[in-house]
N, CA, C and O of each residue as an XYZ file, in Angstrom:
712
protein
N       0.817     -1.194      0.000
C       0.000      0.000      0.000
C       0.865      1.264      0.000
O       0.574      2.235     -0.699
N       1.943      1.227      0.807
C       2.849      2.374      0.898
C       3.461      2.692     -0.469
O       3.578      3.860     -0.841
N       3.850      1.659     -1.213
C       4.418      1.860     -2.547
C       3.395      2.463     -3.506
O       3.743      3.281     -4.358
N       2.150      2.062     -3.367
C       1.089      2.597     -4.206
C       0.874      4.083     -3.936
O       0.666      4.855     -4.872
N       0.920      4.488     -2.683
C       0.772      5.907     -2.317
C       1.936      6.716     -2.877
O       1.733      7.805     -3.413
N       3.139      6.199     -2.758
C       4.320      6.894     -3.296
C       4.209      7.007     -4.816
O       4.491      8.062     -5.385
N       3.799      5.926     -5.467
C       3.649      5.932     -6.925
C       2.658      7.008     -7.378
O       2.961      7.790     -8.280
N       1.477      7.050     -6.756
C       0.475      8.047     -7.126
C       0.912      9.463     -6.770
O       0.540     10.416     -7.453
N       1.689      9.605     -5.716
C       2.224     10.929     -5.348
C       3.134     11.459     -6.448
O       3.066     12.636     -6.804
N       3.993     10.585     -6.988
C       4.878     11.000     -8.074
C       4.104     11.353     -9.339
O       4.449     12.307    -10.036
N       3.068     10.590     -9.631
C       2.249     10.894    -10.806
C       1.551     12.234    -10.626
O       1.531     13.048    -11.549
N       0.980     12.473     -9.452
C       0.315     13.748     -9.173
C       1.300     14.900     -9.246
O       0.984     15.956     -9.793
N       2.479     14.706     -8.706
C       3.513     15.736     -8.771
C       3.890     16.026    -10.220
O       4.102     17.182    -10.585
N       3.974     15.003    -11.035
C       4.288     15.187    -12.456
C       3.240     16.008    -13.178
O       3.581     16.888    -13.969
N       1.973     15.736    -12.921
C       0.896     16.498    -13.555
C       0.881     17.943    -13.081
O       0.649     18.851    -13.880
N       1.119     18.166    -11.816
C       1.077     19.525    -11.263
C       2.250     20.365    -11.719
O       2.139     21.589    -11.797
N       3.370     19.734    -12.020
C       4.543     20.507    -12.406
C       4.564     20.853    -13.883
O       5.393     21.659    -14.306
N       3.677     20.272    -14.682
C       3.619     20.599    -16.103
C       3.010     21.971    -16.292
O       2.091     22.367    -15.574
N       3.523     22.672    -17.246
C       3.046     24.011    -17.575
C       2.753     24.020    -19.066
O       3.515     23.450    -19.847
N       1.679     24.648    -19.467
C       1.320     24.691    -20.884
C       2.453     25.275    -21.714
O       2.707     24.798    -22.820
N       3.148     26.305    -21.207
C       4.245     26.920    -21.951
C       5.441     25.990    -22.095
O       6.242     26.152    -23.015
N       5.575     24.992    -21.174
C       6.660     24.038    -21.308
C       6.503     23.228    -22.590
O       7.496     22.822    -23.194
N       5.258     22.990    -23.009
C       4.993     22.196    -24.202
C       5.194     22.998    -25.485
O       5.417     22.417    -26.547
N       5.119     24.315    -25.397
C       5.260     25.165    -26.582
C       6.743     25.329    -26.887
O       7.478     25.955    -26.124
N       7.164     24.777    -27.980
C       8.561     24.865    -28.360
C       8.756     25.945    -29.405
O       7.930     26.119    -30.300
N       9.844     26.657    -29.282
C      10.190     27.652    -30.288
C      10.599     26.933    -31.562
O      11.271     25.903    -31.506
N      10.196     27.474    -32.724
C      10.610     26.828    -33.969
C      12.122     26.952    -34.158
O      12.711     27.954    -33.754
N      12.748     25.961    -34.758
C      14.192     26.060    -34.994
C      14.479     27.137    -36.038
O      13.640     27.414    -36.895
N      15.650     27.737    -35.967
C      16.002     28.804    -36.906
C      16.091     28.259    -38.334
O      16.041     29.032    -39.290
N      16.221     26.946    -38.488
C      16.293     26.361    -39.822
C      14.925     26.243    -40.480
O      14.845     26.041    -41.691
N      13.848     26.364    -39.710
C      12.497     26.287    -40.281
C      12.174     27.604    -40.978
O      12.218     28.668    -40.362
N      11.849     27.524    -42.263
C      11.599     28.719    -43.061
C      10.314     29.428    -42.644
O       9.322     28.789    -42.293
N      10.348     30.759    -42.687
C       9.213     31.626    -42.368
C       8.722     31.418    -40.936
O       7.534     31.223    -40.679
N       9.684     31.469    -40.020
C       9.391     31.337    -38.599
C      10.095     32.432    -37.812
O      11.104     32.987    -38.247
N       9.537     32.726    -36.642
C      10.142     33.665    -35.706
C       9.765     33.247    -34.300
O       8.659     32.761    -34.065
N      10.669     33.432    -33.381
C      10.357     33.283    -31.966
C      11.356     34.086    -31.153
O      12.479     34.339    -31.590
N      10.933     34.478    -29.977
C      11.804     35.091    -28.989
C      11.106     34.972    -27.643
O       9.958     34.536    -27.561
N      11.795     35.356    -26.617
C      11.181     35.442    -25.298
C      11.017     36.920    -24.967
O      11.929     37.721    -25.169
N       9.848     37.264    -24.459
C       9.579     38.626    -24.011
C       9.399     38.548    -22.509
O       8.441     37.960    -22.008
N      10.333     39.149    -21.804
C      10.378     39.041    -20.338
C      10.280     37.586    -19.891
O       9.586     37.266    -18.926
N      10.985     36.708    -20.606
C      11.069     35.302    -20.237
C       9.961     34.412    -20.759
O      10.029     33.194    -20.596
N       8.939     34.984    -21.385
C       7.818     34.186    -21.904
C       7.944     34.042    -23.417
O       8.226     35.013    -24.119
N       7.734     32.831    -23.911
C       7.869     32.556    -25.340
C       6.853     33.348    -26.153
O       5.662     33.355    -25.844
N       7.336     34.010    -27.186
C       6.492     34.759    -28.122
C       6.680     34.151    -29.500
O       7.786     34.146    -30.040
N       5.593     33.636    -30.070
C       5.580     33.101    -31.427
C       4.372     33.719    -32.126
O       3.269     33.670    -31.582
N       4.544     34.297    -33.311
C       3.399     34.890    -34.019
C       2.320     33.855    -34.290
O       2.611     32.682    -34.521
N       1.075     34.302    -34.259
C      -0.055     33.436    -34.575
C      -0.628     33.825    -35.921
O      -0.380     34.924    -36.416
N      -1.400     32.917    -36.517
C      -1.897     33.106    -37.873
C      -2.677     34.390    -38.092
O      -2.529     35.012    -39.144
N      -3.502     34.809    -37.145
C      -4.329     35.988    -37.399
C      -3.490     37.248    -37.520
O      -3.897     38.186    -38.207
N      -2.362     37.298    -36.890
C      -1.555     38.508    -36.948
C      -0.081     38.200    -37.105
O       0.759     39.091    -36.984
N       0.234     36.960    -37.370
C       1.622     36.583    -37.595
C       1.940     36.739    -39.070
O       1.696     37.802    -39.640
N       2.467     35.726    -39.688
C       2.809     35.822    -41.099
C       1.592     35.646    -42.005
O       1.545     36.220    -43.093
N       0.606     34.858    -41.567
C      -0.529     34.525    -42.416
C      -1.787     34.971    -41.700
O      -1.781     34.825    -40.477
N      -2.816     35.468    -42.238
C      -3.109     35.618    -43.650
C      -2.917     37.041    -44.187
O      -3.376     37.335    -45.291
N      -2.264     37.917    -43.455
C      -2.121     39.293    -43.922
C      -1.024     39.360    -44.984
O       0.082     39.828    -44.713
N      -1.330     38.903    -46.162
C      -0.345     38.749    -47.233
C       0.243     40.086    -47.659
O      -0.468     41.068    -47.874
N       1.587     40.088    -47.775
C       2.279     41.253    -48.294
C       2.396     42.404    -47.325
O       3.009     43.417    -47.664
N       1.840     42.296    -46.141
C       1.859     43.420    -45.215
C       2.943     43.296    -44.172
O       3.544     44.296    -43.781
N       3.199     42.100    -43.722
C       4.035     41.923    -42.551
C       5.531     41.899    -42.823
O       6.312     42.117    -41.897
N       5.954     41.650    -44.025
C       7.373     41.690    -44.364
C       7.528     42.585    -45.573
O       7.043     42.278    -46.662
N       8.210     43.696    -45.364
C       8.482     44.629    -46.460
C       9.982     44.767    -46.624
O      10.707     44.943    -45.644
N      10.446     44.689    -47.855
C      11.857     44.911    -48.155
C      11.913     46.091    -49.122
O      11.258     46.089    -50.164
N      12.703     47.090    -48.760
C      12.780     48.315    -49.557
C      13.968     48.263    -50.516
O      14.822     47.383    -50.412
N      14.013     49.211    -51.448
C      15.041     49.235    -52.495
C      16.463     49.193    -51.953
O      17.354     48.646    -52.601
N      16.686     49.763    -50.773
C      18.043     49.778    -50.215
C      18.322     48.524    -49.369
O      19.272     48.499    -48.586
N      17.489     47.486    -49.532
C      17.575     46.221    -48.799
C      17.389     46.426    -47.294
O      18.012     45.737    -46.486
N      16.534     47.372    -46.926
C      16.101     47.529    -45.544
C      14.860     46.665    -45.356
O      13.999     46.601    -46.233
N      14.777     46.006    -44.214
C      13.690     45.070    -43.922
C      12.823     45.604    -42.796
O      13.339     45.985    -41.745
N      11.508     45.637    -43.002
C      10.541     45.934    -41.944
C       9.709     44.682    -41.749
O       9.011     44.239    -42.662
N       9.788     44.112    -40.550
C       9.128     42.850    -40.254
C       8.199     43.071    -39.066
O       8.639     43.523    -38.009
N       6.914     42.754    -39.236
C       5.916     42.930    -38.187
C       5.371     41.565    -37.808
O       4.937     40.798    -38.668
N       5.395     41.262    -36.508
C       4.988     39.955    -35.997
C       4.005     40.173    -34.855
O       4.208     41.061    -34.026
N       2.939     39.373    -34.800
C       1.930     39.594    -33.767
C       1.302     38.292    -33.301
O       1.240     37.312    -34.044
N       0.843     38.297    -32.067
C       0.041     37.192    -31.557
C      -1.339     37.695    -31.121
O      -2.069     36.985    -30.429
N      -1.692     38.902    -31.521
C      -2.981     39.495    -31.168
C      -2.901     40.399    -29.956
O      -3.631     41.386    -29.875
N      -2.033     40.083    -29.019
C      -1.851     40.921    -27.825
C      -0.590     41.763    -27.936
O      -0.572     42.926    -27.533
N       0.452     41.175    -28.478
C       1.733     41.857    -28.647
C       2.069     41.932    -30.127
O       1.881     40.963    -30.861
N       2.562     43.076    -30.562
C       3.022     43.238    -31.938
C       4.451     43.733    -31.894
O       4.739     44.783    -31.320
N       5.340     42.975    -32.501
C       6.756     43.294    -32.518
C       7.145     43.785    -33.903
O       6.831     43.144    -34.906
N       7.824     44.916    -33.956
C       8.294     45.493    -35.213
C       9.821     45.483    -35.206
O      10.455     46.053    -34.318
N      10.397     44.829    -36.206
C      11.846     44.830    -36.394
C      12.149     45.609    -37.658
O      11.536     45.369    -38.698
N      13.086     46.537    -37.580
C      13.496     47.280    -38.765
C      15.007     47.177    -38.878
O      15.739     47.636    -38.001
N      15.468     46.568    -39.968
C      16.896     46.437    -40.221
C      17.253     47.326    -41.398
O      16.772     47.119    -42.512
N      18.080     48.294    -41.153
C      18.441     49.290    -42.165
C      19.621     48.814    -43.002
O      20.677     48.467    -42.472
N      19.427     48.803    -44.303
C      20.472     48.521    -45.298
C      21.303     47.281    -44.979
O      22.494     47.369    -44.682
N      20.647     46.126    -45.047
C      21.355     44.868    -44.844
C      22.175     44.599    -46.104
O      21.622     44.347    -47.175
N      23.490     44.657    -45.965
C      24.341     44.457    -47.133
C      25.378     43.361    -46.930
O      26.183     43.083    -47.819
N      25.352     42.732    -45.739
C      26.270     41.631    -45.482
C      25.822     40.896    -44.227
O      24.998     41.387    -43.456
N      26.380     39.723    -44.046
C      26.173     39.012    -42.792
C      26.960     39.750    -41.720
O      27.956     40.410    -42.018
N      26.523     39.641    -40.498
C      27.233     40.290    -39.398
C      26.273     40.954    -38.437
O      25.062     40.742    -38.503
N      26.822     41.761    -37.540
C      26.039     42.394    -36.491
C      25.573     43.784    -36.897
O      26.327     44.566    -37.474
N      24.299     44.077    -36.580
C      23.695     45.381    -36.847
C      23.237     45.960    -35.504
O      22.351     45.417    -34.844
N      23.854     47.056    -35.125
C      23.542     47.683    -33.846
C      22.125     48.238    -33.847
O      21.669     48.809    -34.838
N      21.438     48.064    -32.727
C      20.077     48.566    -32.570
C      20.150     49.975    -31.975
O      20.856     50.209    -30.994
N      19.403     50.919    -32.588
C      19.440     52.319    -32.177
C      18.073     52.785    -31.686
O      17.118     52.011    -31.628
N      18.003     54.052    -31.338
C      16.784     54.702    -30.848
C      15.689     54.648    -31.916
O      15.915     54.975    -33.081
N      14.504     54.230    -31.487
C      13.339     54.241    -32.362
C      12.520     55.481    -32.065
O      12.561     56.007    -30.953
N      11.768     55.955    -33.067
C      10.932     57.133    -32.839
C       9.553     56.769    -32.300
O       8.781     57.653    -31.928
N       9.235     55.467    -32.255
C       7.987     55.014    -31.663
C       6.771     55.065    -32.566
O       5.654     54.839    -32.102
N       6.963     55.360    -33.863
C       5.791     55.490    -34.745
C       5.364     54.171    -35.395
O       4.331     54.141    -36.066
N       6.108     53.096    -35.225
C       5.820     51.763    -35.730
C       5.812     51.666    -37.254
O       5.369     50.654    -37.797
N       6.285     52.681    -37.947
C       6.305     52.632    -39.414
C       7.710     52.589    -39.991
O       7.924     51.967    -41.031
N       8.666     53.229    -39.349
C      10.072     53.222    -39.745
C      10.321     53.843    -41.110
O      11.378     53.621    -41.700
N       9.382     54.607    -41.620
C       9.515     55.162    -42.968
C      10.747     56.051    -43.080
O      11.460     55.994    -44.082
N      11.001     56.858    -42.081
C      12.123     57.785    -42.159
C      13.268     57.413    -41.228
O      14.209     58.190    -41.071
N      13.205     56.243    -40.612
C      14.288     55.842    -39.720
C      15.562     55.617    -40.514
O      15.542     55.083    -41.623
N      16.659     56.034    -39.925
C      17.944     55.951    -40.604
C      18.792     54.792    -40.103
O      19.845     54.496    -40.667
N      18.324     54.131    -39.029
C      19.112     53.059    -38.444
C      18.202     51.923    -37.987
O      16.985     52.080    -37.888
N      18.817     50.784    -37.715
C      18.105     49.612    -37.224
C      17.431     49.950    -35.894
O      18.036     50.572    -35.020
N      16.161     49.528    -35.753
C      15.397     49.819    -34.539
C      14.371     48.719    -34.293
O      14.052     47.939    -35.190
N      13.854     48.667    -33.053
C      12.873     47.662    -32.659
C      11.797     48.344    -31.821
O      12.091     49.227    -31.016
N      10.537     47.922    -32.018
C       9.429     48.432    -31.216
C       8.505     47.282    -30.861
O       8.382     46.312    -31.609
N       7.856     47.402    -29.713
C       6.886     46.416    -29.257
C       5.643     47.165    -28.810
O       5.717     48.077    -27.986
N       4.491     46.772    -29.363
C       3.215     47.356    -28.942
C       2.470     46.320    -28.131
O       2.199     45.222    -28.619
N       2.135     46.656    -26.897
C       1.356     45.799    -26.020
C      -0.083     46.300    -26.051
O      -0.407     47.316    -25.436
N      -0.942     45.583    -26.769
C      -2.341     45.992    -26.939
C      -3.096     45.972    -25.611
O      -3.939     46.833    -25.359
N      -2.795     44.999    -24.771
C      -3.479     44.876    -23.487
C      -3.239     46.096    -22.605
O      -4.167     46.598    -21.970
N      -1.998     46.571    -22.564
C      -1.634     47.729    -21.736
C      -1.696     49.041    -22.504
O      -1.563     50.111    -21.911
N      -1.899     48.971    -23.828
C      -1.855     50.132    -24.710
C      -0.563     50.919    -24.509
O      -0.575     52.131    -24.295
N       0.570     50.178    -24.585
C       1.887     50.780    -24.402
C       2.786     50.430    -25.584
O       2.684     49.352    -26.169
N       3.664     51.364    -25.915
C       4.677     51.148    -26.932
C       6.040     51.143    -26.238
O       6.372     52.057    -25.483
N       6.818     50.098    -26.508
C       8.180     50.001    -25.996
C       9.122     50.177    -27.176
O       8.922     49.576    -28.232
N      10.147     50.999    -26.996
C      11.037     51.330    -28.103
C      12.492     51.010    -27.756
O      12.900     51.011    -26.594
N      13.247     50.739    -28.808
C      14.679     50.543    -28.627
C      15.333     51.901    -28.421
O      14.759     52.939    -28.752
N      16.503     51.879    -27.886
C      17.263     53.101    -27.664
C      18.690     52.857    -28.117
O      19.070     51.715    -28.375
N      19.474     53.900    -28.216
C      20.848     53.766    -28.698
C      21.620     52.750    -27.870
O      21.543     52.725    -26.642
N      22.361     51.918    -28.579
C      23.192     50.885    -27.967
C      22.380     49.866    -27.167
O      22.841     49.395    -26.128
N      21.159     49.514    -27.644
C      20.381     48.503    -26.940
C      20.699     47.101    -27.418
O      19.825     46.235    -27.392
N      21.876     46.860    -27.838
C      22.391     45.556    -28.257
C      22.457     45.455    -29.778
O      22.385     46.459    -30.487
N      22.596     44.210    -30.270
C      22.781     43.989    -31.704
C      21.895     42.856    -32.200
O      21.506     41.960    -31.451
N      21.590     42.930    -33.493
C      20.920     41.846    -34.199
C      21.952     41.260    -35.152
O      22.591     41.989    -35.910
N      22.113     39.942    -35.110
C      23.080     39.294    -35.987
C      22.372     38.731    -37.210
O      21.463     37.910    -37.090
N      22.797     39.178    -38.388
C      22.311     38.604    -39.639
C      23.228     37.426    -39.952
O      24.411     37.597    -40.245
N      22.655     36.231    -39.882
C      23.407     35.002    -40.079
C      23.556     34.700    -41.561
O      24.597     34.214    -42.005
N      22.495     34.995    -42.332
C      22.489     34.715    -43.758
C      21.461     35.621    -44.426
O      20.448     35.969    -43.819
N      21.719     35.999    -45.667
C      20.713     36.761    -46.401
C      20.949     36.645    -47.897
O      22.069     36.441    -48.365
N      19.862     36.781    -48.620
C      19.888     36.942    -50.073
C      19.162     38.248    -50.320
O      18.019     38.417    -49.895
N      19.805     39.155    -50.991
C      19.291     40.514    -51.150
C      17.827     40.542    -51.561
O      17.431     39.904    -52.537
N      17.027     41.291    -50.804
C      15.599     41.522    -51.045
C      14.733     40.261    -51.048
O      13.563     40.330    -51.425
N      15.273     39.115    -50.639
C      14.499     37.886    -50.706
C      14.475     37.096    -49.405
O      13.403     36.692    -48.954
N      15.623     36.870    -48.798
C      15.693     35.970    -47.650
C      16.632     36.541    -46.596
O      17.661     37.140    -46.909
N      16.241     36.334    -45.316
C      17.099     36.764    -44.228
C      16.939     35.811    -43.056
O      15.827     35.407    -42.716
N      18.051     35.461    -42.447
C      18.075     34.675    -41.220
C      18.835     35.501    -40.206
O      19.956     35.942    -40.464
N      18.224     35.710    -39.052
C      18.879     36.523    -38.025
C      18.607     35.968    -36.651
O      17.721     35.136    -36.458
N      19.385     36.443    -35.702
C      19.112     36.126    -34.309
C      19.628     37.249    -33.428
O      20.422     38.084    -33.861
N      19.169     37.256    -32.197
C      19.683     38.197    -31.211
C      19.622     37.536    -29.838
O      18.749     36.714    -29.559
N      20.567     37.918    -28.996
C      20.610     37.377    -27.634
C      19.729     38.172    -26.694
O      18.988     37.605    -25.891
N      19.816     39.504    -26.799
C      19.081     40.357    -25.866
C      18.897     41.739    -26.465
O      19.838     42.337    -26.989
N      17.668     42.239    -26.382
C      17.376     43.622    -26.769
C      16.481     44.190    -25.674
O      15.437     43.620    -25.357
N      16.891     45.302    -25.106
C      16.118     45.949    -24.050
C      15.338     47.106    -24.655
O      15.893     47.943    -25.366
N      14.046     47.141    -24.363
C      13.166     48.199    -24.850
C      12.626     48.975    -23.650
O      12.427     48.415    -22.572
N      12.393     50.270    -23.853
C      11.835     51.119    -22.806
C      10.478     51.641    -23.251
O      10.251     51.886    -24.436
N       9.577     51.807    -22.286
C       8.273     52.387    -22.586
C       8.473     53.796    -23.119
O       9.303     54.550    -22.611
N       7.706     54.147    -24.147
C       7.817     55.505    -24.701
C       7.263     56.546    -23.734
O       7.556     57.734    -23.872
N       6.456     56.110    -22.744
C       5.901     57.042    -21.762
C       6.714     57.101    -20.470
O       6.718     58.129    -19.794
N       7.407     56.009    -20.116
C       8.127     55.936    -18.847
C       9.392     55.117    -19.054
O       9.319     53.892    -19.151
N      10.546     55.765    -19.124
C      11.797     55.080    -19.448
C      12.238     54.089    -18.373
O      13.142     53.292    -18.624
N      11.635     54.110    -17.193
C      11.975     53.121    -16.168
C      11.198     51.812    -16.369
O      11.520     50.800    -15.745
N      10.188     51.829    -17.229
C       9.383     50.651    -17.556
C      10.049     49.958    -18.741
O       9.982     50.448    -19.868
N      10.696     48.809    -18.483
C      11.444     48.140    -19.550
C      10.889     46.748    -19.835
O      10.244     46.124    -18.992
N      11.166     46.285    -21.055
C      10.837     44.939    -21.519
C      12.116     44.394    -22.143
O      12.824     45.110    -22.851
N      12.406     43.126    -21.877
C      13.624     42.519    -22.402
C      13.254     41.392    -23.363
O      12.523     40.466    -23.008
N      13.770     41.489    -24.578
C      13.610     40.441    -25.594
C      14.877     39.593    -25.580
O      15.983     40.131    -25.611
N      14.723     38.275    -25.534
C      15.882     37.387    -25.549
C      15.636     36.219    -26.497
O      14.505     35.945    -26.899
N      16.720     35.544    -26.840
C      16.675     34.308    -27.635
C      15.881     34.466    -28.925
O      15.112     33.576    -29.288
N      16.056     35.580    -29.619
C      15.327     35.837    -30.853
C      15.940     35.141    -32.048
O      17.160     35.109    -32.213
N      15.072     34.583    -32.881
C      15.534     33.957    -34.125
C      14.448     34.086    -35.179
O      13.264     33.891    -34.906
N      14.874     34.418    -36.382
C      13.953     34.636    -37.483
C      14.548     34.065    -38.759
O      15.749     34.185    -39.002
N      13.701     33.444    -39.575
C      14.099     32.910    -40.877
C      12.965     33.229    -41.842
O      11.900     32.614    -41.775
N      13.185     34.180    -42.734
C      12.153     34.618    -43.680
C      12.639     34.424    -45.110
O      13.763     34.795    -45.448
N      11.786     33.841    -45.947
C      12.027     33.756    -47.376
C      10.798     34.337    -48.068
O       9.732     33.721    -48.063
N      10.941     35.499    -48.654
C       9.797     36.170    -49.281
C       9.195     35.370    -50.428
O       8.009     35.521    -50.721
N       9.988     34.518    -51.089
C       9.460     33.719    -52.210
C       8.458     32.677    -51.736
O       7.542     32.328    -52.482
N       8.606     32.173    -50.525
C       7.702     31.130    -50.028
C       6.759     31.639    -48.949
O       5.882     30.897    -48.508
N       6.912     32.865    -48.520
C       6.073     33.439    -47.487
C       4.655     33.664    -48.019
O       4.476     34.173    -49.126
N       3.666     33.287    -47.237
C       2.257     33.499    -47.583
C       1.776     32.726    -48.797
O       0.844     33.154    -49.478
N       2.398     31.598    -49.072
C       1.907     30.741    -50.161
C       0.874     29.801    -49.576
O       1.153     29.092    -48.609
N      -0.300     29.787    -50.146
C      -1.373     28.914    -49.640
C      -1.177     27.481    -50.077
O      -1.986     26.616    -49.739
């Protein structure tokens, strides 16, 4: 009887220690048209309604100077990555964002996060780390990652959000193909 109680105790402990987020795995960087990162330690992966699909042609824009604007969302959080003039593999320093989420006139790489639940915009600032471009094909494909990017609230600079373990693999030729 004692062994049976111990056995069931371990099973109960196993069920109680499982967390739904433990089961959610980040996609590998080798998987095409994927993105993931942790936002304040919680896994962020875009979802279909506001991730890559079905908003065709809107979420990944590549401009004539090979600057990339990438918008990723899960409905509550929207992350904007802007990489200015990607012309080689290597590190691209993240600079101050203006907070407008469009990057039309931005001159440097920047990152913004919009939290719909809190109605707050978090922006990158000068020297907020680097984004590493691992591989790219001009105007078509980019693979990148970052270890850590710190963002500050546009309303209160003491309110910060930390992005970690970021990885993205985008191929515009296969993106949004039904």
